[in-house]
C-alpha positions in Angstrom: 8.1 -5.6 0.9 5.2 -4.4 2.9 2.7 -6.1 0.3 4.6 -9.6 0.1 4.8 -9.9 3.9 1.0 -9.3 4.2 0.5 -11.9 1.3 2.5 -14.1 3.0 1.2 -13.6 6.6 -2.5 -13.9 5.5 -2.6 -16.5 2.1 -6.3 -15.2 1.6 -4.8 -11.6 0.3 -3.2 -13.7 -2.4 -6.3 -15.8 -3.1 -8.1 -12.9 -3.9 -5.7 -11.2 -6.2 -5.3 -14.2 -8.1 -9.3 -14.5 -8.3 -9.8 -11.1 -9.4 -6.7 -11.6 -12.1 -8.4 -14.4 -13.7 -12.0 -12.8 -13.4 -11.1 -9.6 -14.9 -8.3 -10.1 -17.0 -8.6 -14.0 -17.6 -5.0 -14.9 -16.4 -4.1 -17.6 -14.3 -0.8 -19.8 -13.6 -1.0 -21.2 -17.2 -1.2 -17.9 -19.3 1.5 -17.5 -21.5 4.5 -14.9 -21.3 3.0 -12.9 -24.3 -0.4 -12.8 -23.0 0.9 -12.0 -19.8 2.6 -8.8 -21.1 -0.6 -7.7 -22.7 -2.3 -8.5 -19.7 0.0 -6.5 -17.2 -0.8 -3.2 -19.1 -4.4 -3.5 -17.8 -3.4 -4.2 -14.2 -4.4 -0.7 -13.1 -8.1 -1.3 -13.6 -7.8 -4.4 -11.0 -9.8 -2.3 -7.9 -8.5 -5.5 -5.3 -5.4 -5.2 -6.1 -4.9 -1.4 -6.4 -6.3 -1.2 -3.2 -4.3 -3.8 -1.7 -1.2 -1.6 -2.9 -2.9 1.2 -1.2 -3.6 -0.4 2.0 0.2 -1.1 2.3 1.2 2.2 1.4 -0.9 3.6 4.3 -0.5 0.6 6.8 3.4 1.2 6.5 3.7 4.7 5.0 7.1 5.0 3.1 7.5 8.7 4.3 7.0 9.5 8.2 6.8 12.5 7.6 7.0 16.6 6.0 7.4 20.1 6.8 5.8 22.6 5.3 5.4 26.3 5.7 2.0 28.0 6.3 1.1 30.3 3.4 -1.3 32.1 5.7 -2.4 32.8 9.5 -4.9 29.6 10.7 -6.2 28.2 13.7 -6.2 24.4 13.9 -7.7 22.5 16.6 -7.8 25.9 18.7 -4.4 26.9 18.3 -3.2 29.7 16.3 -0.4 29.2 13.8 1.1 32.2 12.2 1.9 32.7 8.3 5.6 31.5 7.6 5.7 29.1 10.4 7.2 25.6 9.7 4.7 22.8 10.5 5.6 19.2 10.7 3.1 16.9 9.4 3.1 13.1 10.3 2.3 10.9 7.0 1.8 7.7 9.1 0.2 9.0 12.1 -2.3 11.0 9.5 -3.0 7.9 7.5 -3.4 5.9 10.5 -5.7 7.8 12.6 -7.7 10.0 9.8 -8.6 7.7 7.2 -11.1 5.9 9.5 -11.3 8.6 12.5 -14.0 6.7 14.1 -12.4 3.2 14.6 -8.9 3.5 15.8 -8.8 0.0 16.5 -10.0 -0.6 12.9 -7.3 2.3 11.4 -4.1 -0.2 13.1 -5.3 -3.2 11.7 -4.6 -3.9 7.7 -7.4 -4.5 5.7 -7.5 -3.9 1.9 -11.4 -4.4 1.9 -12.4 -1.6 3.5 -10.9 1.0 0.8 -13.3 -0.7 -1.5 -16.4 -0.6 0.4 -15.5 3.4 1.4 -15.0 4.2 -2.5 -13.4 8.0 -3.0 -11.3 8.5 0.4 -10.5 12.0 0.7 -6.9 12.3 -0.6 -5.8 14.2 2.2 -6.2 11.4 4.4 -4.9 8.7 2.2 -1.5 10.6 1.4 1.1 7.6 0.4 2.4 9.6 -2.3 2.0 13.1 -1.4 -0.9 15.6 -2.7 -1.2 18.1 -4.9 1.7 20.0 -6.0 4.0 17.7 -4.0 2.4 14.4 -4.6 5.4 12.2 -6.2 5.3 12.0 -9.8 6.2 8.5 -10.1 3.4 7.0 -7.7 1.6 5.6 -10.6 4.8 3.8 -11.5 5.5 2.6 -8.1 1.9 1.0 -8.0 2.2 -0.7 -11.3 5.8 -1.9 -10.3 4.4 -3.8 -7.2 1.0 -4.8 -8.7 3.4 -6.6 -11.8 5.7 -8.0 -9.0 3.3 -9.7 -6.9 1.2 -10.8 -9.5 4.0 -12.4 -11.5 4.6 -14.0 -8.1 1.2 -15.3 -7.2 0.7 -16.5 -10.6 3.8 -19.0 -10.1 3.2 -20.2 -6.8 2.5 -19.1 -2.8 4.7 -16.8 -0.8 5.5 -18.2 2.6 8.4 -17.4 5.0 11.4 -19.0 4.6 12.8 -18.2 8.4 9.3 -17.0 9.9 7.6 -13.6 10.0 9.9 -11.0 11.1 9.4 -9.6 14.9 9.9 -6.0 14.5 9.8 -3.3 11.7 12.1 -0.3 11.8 11.5 3.2 9.7 15.0 4.1 8.8 14.1 5.9 6.4 11.7 3.5 5.3 9.8 0.5 6.9 12.0 -2.6 7.0 12.0 -5.9 8.7 14.7 -6.0 11.3 16.9 -9.1 9.7 15.0 -8.7 6.1 12.0 -10.2 4.8 12.9 -13.8 3.5 10.3 -15.5 1.7 10.0 -18.4 -0.7 7.9 -19.2 -3.4 6.1 -22.3 -3.2 5.3 -23.7 -6.8 1.7 -25.1 -6.9 1.4 -28.6 -6.6 
C-alpha cells in the first residue's frame, strides 16, 4: 500500500520506474504477456525499483519494533545494560532517524533517490525485514511480489486516487490508511 500510495501521490516515481523497465529490460506497455513473464524474472536487477520499495518499507516500517535479550553486559549511550535484560528496539524510529542521522528533516521525507546515491547502507540501519539470524526468510519474495505488482500496474496505466489521498495512517499492527487506500488505474491515452 505504501509503494502504491507514493506512486499515486507523486507520479514522477512511476515515470522513473517505467523508464527503468524499458531501458534495462526492454519492456513497455506494448510488451506481450509472454515477454513480460520472462522480463519479470529480472526485476531484482533494477536498482531504482528496488530502492523505491526499500524506501517504502523504511518510510512506513511494517514491523514497529522487536524485543531482544542481551547476551552480554554492554554500555549504550552511557547507560549500563546487564546481560539477560530485555531490550525493546523501535525499528520504525531506527530507520527514520539513523539511516540519515545528520539530517532529521530529510529522514522524514520519502526519497528513494538518496538510497541510490548512498550505495551500500549499513544493514543495521535499514532493517525493514530484520537482520542476521532474525531476518525474514521471505524478504526477497516480498520485494519481488511488490516489484511485479507495481510494474504490472504501471505498464497498464497511471495510478490515481479514486477518493482522494488518505488523511491518516495507523500502525495496527501494520501501516494502513484510515478508511483504506482507494486507487484507480487510468489507462494510457
